[in-house]
VEXLO-211891 format. One record per residue (C-alpha): residue in one letter; x, y, z. Coordinates in steps of 0.25 Angstrom, whole numbers, padded with zeros to 4 digits, always signed. Layout:
<pavos>
AXYZ ...
</pavos>
This chain:
<pavos>
M+0064-0277+0126 K+0078-0282+0128 S+0090-0281+0120 K+0088-0294+0112 N+0076-0286+0105 I+0084-0275+0101 Y+0083-0280+0087 T+0068-0280+0088 V+0069-0265+0091 A+0079-0263+0080 S+0069-0270+0070 I+0058-0261+0075 V+0066-0248+0073 G+0071-0254+0060 M+0057-0253+0054 A+0060-0239+0052 G+0070-0242+0041 F+0060-0253+0036 I+0049-0243+0034 F+0058-0233+0027 V+0063-0243+0016 Y+0050-0250+0016 D+0043-0237+0012 S+0054-0235+0001 A+0051-0248-0005 N+0036-0247-0003 L+0036-0233-0010 G+0044-0238-0021 G+0034-0249-0024 S+0022-0240-0023 V+0027-0229-0032 K+0022-0237-0044 Y+0008-0236-0038 I+0008-0222-0032 Q+0013-0215-0045 P+0001-0219-0053 Y-0009-0217-0042 F-0005-0202-0039 K-0001-0200-0054 L+0013-0196-0051 G+0024-0192-0060 P+0039-0196-0059 S+0043-0184-0051 Q+0031-0186-0041 V+0036-0201-0040 G+0049-0196-0036 I+0043-0187-0025 L+0034-0198-0020 V+0046-0207-0018 A+0055-0196-0012 I+0045-0187-0004 S+0046-0196+0009 L+0061-0192+0010 I+0057-0178+0013 G+0049-0183+0026 N+0061-0192+0028 F+0071-0181+0028 F+0063-0173+0039 G+0060-0185+0047 S+0075-0189+0048 L+0078-0174+0051 L+0068-0174+0063 A+0070-0188+0068 G+0082-0184+0077 Y+0074-0173+0083 F+0062-0182+0086 S+0071-0194+0090 D+0077-0185+0101 K+0064-0178+0105 I+0054-0189+0106 G+0063-0201+0105 R+0067-0211+0095 K+0056-0221+0097 L+0045-0210+0096 T+0051-0204+0084 M+0051-0218+0077 I+0036-0220+0081 Y+0031-0206+0077 G+0039-0208+0064 V+0031-0221+0061 I+0018-0214+0064 I+0022-0203+0055 G+0025-0213+0044 I+0012-0220+0046 I+0005-0206+0044 G+0013-0203+0032 L+0010-0216+0025 L-0005-0215+0028 F-0004-0201+0021 A+0003-0208+0009 S-0006-0220+0008 F-0019-0212+0008 A-0014-0201-0001 P-0024-0197-0011 F-0014-0187-0017 I+0001-0188-0020 I+0004-0176-0011 I-0003-0183+0001 F+0006-0195-0002 Y+0018-0186-0002 I+0015-0181+0011 G+0013-0195+0017 R+0027-0199+0012 I+0033-0186+0018 I+0027-0190+0031 F+0031-0204+0030 G+0045-0200+0026 F+0046-0191+0039 S+0043-0203+0047 I+0053-0212+0041 G+0064-0201+0044 L+0060-0201+0058 I+0060-0216+0060 F+0072-0218+0052 V+0081-0209+0060 A+0075-0212+0074 A+0075-0228+0072 P+0091-0230+0071 M+0092-0219+0082 Y+0083-0228+0091 I+0089-0241+0088 T+0104-0236+0090 E+0100-0231+0104 V+0092-0243+0109 A+0101-0254+0103 P+0111-0260+0113 A+0125-0257+0108 P+0129-0272+0104 K+0116-0273+0095 R+0115-0259+0090 G+0122-0261+0077 R+0113-0273+0073 A+0100-0267+0079 G+0103-0254+0071 S+0106-0262+0058 I+0092-0270+0059 R+0086-0257+0052 Q+0094-0260+0040 L+0087-0274+0039 F+0073-0267+0040 L+0077-0258+0029 A+0079-0270+0020 F+0066-0277+0025 G+0059-0264+0022 L+0064-0264+0007 I+0060-0278+0005 L+0046-0277+0011 G+0043-0264+0004 Y+0048-0270-0010 T+0041-0283-0007 I+0027-0277-0004 G+0029-0268-0016 F+0031-0281-0025 I+0019-0288-0019 F+0010-0276-0022 N+0016-0275-0036 Y+0014-0290-0039 Y+0001-0293-0033 F-0007-0280-0035 S-0011-0273-0048 L-0004-0260-0051 E-0018-0253-0051 W-0021-0258-0037 N-0007-0254-0032 I-0009-0240-0038 K-0023-0238-0031 F-0020-0245-0018 G-0007-0253-0017 W+0002-0241-0014 R-0007-0237-0003 V-0007-0251+0003 L+0008-0251+0002 I+0008-0239+0011 F-0001-0245+0021 I+0008-0257+0022 E+0019-0247+0026 I+0010-0241+0036 A+0007-0254+0042 L+0022-0256+0043 L+0024-0243+0050 I+0013-0247+0060 I+0020-0259+0064 M+0033-0251+0065 L+0025-0241+0074 F+0020-0252+0084 S+0034-0258+0084 M+0041-0245+0088 L+0031-0243+0099 T+0038-0255+0106 L+0051-0248+0107 V+0057-0241+0118 E+0063-0227+0117 S+0078-0225+0115 P+0085-0225+0129 R+0095-0215+0124 W+0084-0205+0120 L+0077-0208+0134 I+0090-0204+0141 I+0092-0191+0133 K+0078-0187+0137 G+0081-0190+0152 R+0072-0203+0152 V+0082-0211+0159 E+0073-0222+0165 E+0066-0224+0152 A+0080-0225+0145 K+0084-0236+0154 K+0072-0244+0152 S+0074-0242+0137 L+0088-0248+0138 E+0083-0260+0146 A+0074-0263+0134 F+0087-0266+0126 I+0097-0271+0136 D+0096-0283+0144 S+0107-0281+0154 K+0103-0271+0165 E+0118-0268+0167 R+0120-0265+0152 V+0107-0256+0153 N+0113-0248+0165 I+0126-0246+0157 V+0120-0242+0144 F+0110-0233+0152 S+0121-0226+0160 E+0129-0223+0147 M+0117-0218+0140 L+0114-0209+0152 T+0128-0203+0151 N+0128-0201+0136 N+0113-0197+0133 S+0109-0189+0145 P+0101-0176+0142 E+0113-0167+0145 I+0123-0175+0137 S+0113-0177+0125 G+0111-0163+0124 K+0125-0159+0121 K+0131-0158+0107 I+0139-0170+0103 K+0152-0169+0095 I+0154-0180+0084 R+0168-0184+0083 G+0178-0194+0077 G+0172-0207+0071 L+0158-0203+0074 I+0159-0192+0063 Y+0162-0203+0052 A+0152-0212+0057 L+0141-0201+0057 T+0146-0196+0043 L+0145-0210+0037 C+0131-0212+0043 V+0126-0199+0037 I+0133-0201+0023 F+0129-0216+0021 P+0114-0213+0020 I+0116-0201+0011 F+0124-0209+0001 R+0113-0220+0003 Q+0103-0211-0002 L+0112-0205-0013 S+0114-0219-0018 G+0100-0219-0023 V+0095-0231-0015 N+0082-0224-0012 A+0079-0223-0027 I+0081-0238-0028 T+0072-0241-0016 Y+0060-0232-0021 Y+0061-0236-0036 A+0066-0250-0035 Q+0054-0256-0042 K+0054-0246-0053 I+0069-0248-0055 F+0068-0264-0055 A+0056-0262-0065 T+0065-0255-0074 I+0075-0266-0074 S+0065-0277-0074 S+0058-0275-0087 D+0048-0266-0079 T+0042-0278-0072 P+0036-0272-0059 N+0034-0285-0051 L+0049-0289-0053 A+0053-0275-0050 Y+0046-0275-0037 F+0051-0289-0033 Q+0066-0285-0037 S+0065-0273-0028 I+0064-0282-0016 F+0078-0286-0017 I+0083-0272-0014 G+0078-0275+0000 V+0084-0288+0000 S+0098-0283-0004 E+0096-0273+0007 L+0092-0283+0017 L+0105-0292+0014 G+0113-0279+0017 A+0105-0277+0030 I+0107-0291+0035 F+0122-0289+0033 V+0122-0276+0041 V+0114-0282+0053 T+0122-0295+0053 F+0135-0287+0055 A+0130-0275+0062 
</pavos>
């Protein structure tokens, strides 16, 4: 694999974001069917929507540890496998408690993948293409919303409410499992991060990994030498002091996602169809169709970011 295909690699890794938002849109469209199937009250519906975030929290918390221990690539692969297991639990759940467990397991997997993926692409992308390669994930976030809402609209429009309550929501989860399987096989084609390989002392493998992304042998040798100097096991084990402008950059990176969550954007994502139904004379088909444009608006913003990254 040569550097001209770094965007293909970024697209494979970007599927992590795709699955995250696709699941949000998918669950938002399924709540209408899951609630009567399990005979849930309003508070239980709230738990249903939010419970995966418990797993997500612990997955994100442990992602750094696993990424350092077994590698970025394996962390993503195991995360996908765990996600498939979690969704299988949810899809075959005879009781709501089993569905909850499945959602927690799936949330844990998303936490692992969502943290390991940007770490991986940052470490493998050549410097001149790093910004654009990293921002491709934002495109996949938008595509995930569009596809999730579109499939939800198709199921609501073409299948009866009774069928969706009995079978439809399970089929929607099976579609998500199929997407995860595609993601799994795609990730098997990736090479491990050269930086992680050097930290682990596997220098020959690290050089081969660099050669997979950089055409010029001269450039490979330069980058390899720099990585050896900066990421040797002796140096990487030392504590690093964060100073100057890096402090402000890290602060912004931490604060931005916090405010993004406080803005209530997740509530819009999960309850989009219900919100649009309320302001559209309670017309379900129109509400499901209107929700697609949330993804379209995000896609327009993502295109802007990728263009100028």
